[in-house]
C-alpha positions in Angstrom: -111.4 -8.4 107.2 -112.0 -11.7 105.3 -111.6 -12.0 101.5 -113.1 -15.0 99.8 -112.7 -16.5 96.4 -114.5 -19.8 95.6 -113.5 -22.1 98.5 -110.4 -20.1 99.4 -110.0 -17.2 101.9 -107.5 -14.7 103.3 -107.8 -12.5 106.4 -106.4 -9.0 106.5 -105.8 -6.6 109.4 -106.8 -3.1 108.6 -105.1 -1.1 111.3 -102.7 0.4 111.9 -101.6 -0.7 108.3 -103.2 -3.2 106.0 -101.4 -6.6 106.3 -102.4 -10.1 105.6 -103.0 -12.1 108.8 -103.8 -15.5 107.3 -104.1 -17.1 103.9 -106.2 -20.2 103.3 -105.4 -21.1 99.7 -105.4 -17.9 97.7 -102.7 -17.8 95.1 -100.0 -15.1 95.3 -101.7 -13.2 92.5 -105.1 -13.3 94.3 -103.5 -12.1 97.5 -101.8 -9.3 95.7 -105.1 -8.2 94.1 -107.0 -8.5 97.3 -104.3 -6.5 99.2 -104.4 -3.8 96.6 -108.2 -3.5 96.8 -108.3 -3.5 100.6 -105.6 -0.8 100.7 -107.5 1.3 98.2 -110.8 1.0 100.2 -109.3 0.9 103.7 -111.0 4.1 104.9 -114.4 3.0 103.6 -114.1 -0.5 105.1 -113.1 0.9 108.5 -115.9 3.4 108.5 -118.5 0.8 107.6 -117.2 -1.5 110.3 -117.4 1.2 112.9 -120.9 2.1 111.8 -122.0 -1.5 112.1 -120.3 -2.4 115.4 -119.8 0.8 117.3 -123.2 2.4 116.5 
């Protein structure tokens, strides 16, 4: 999953656990907030991805 803020971005893996894969300029505070939000909505994000790409 990609998280963007202005011209910065981070990529997170959702399974088996939420982890940050890459960070392209987000501050530690932004990463922490994004990580918290992704963890909070992990089930919803995974379900939406599966609906979109696995029919």
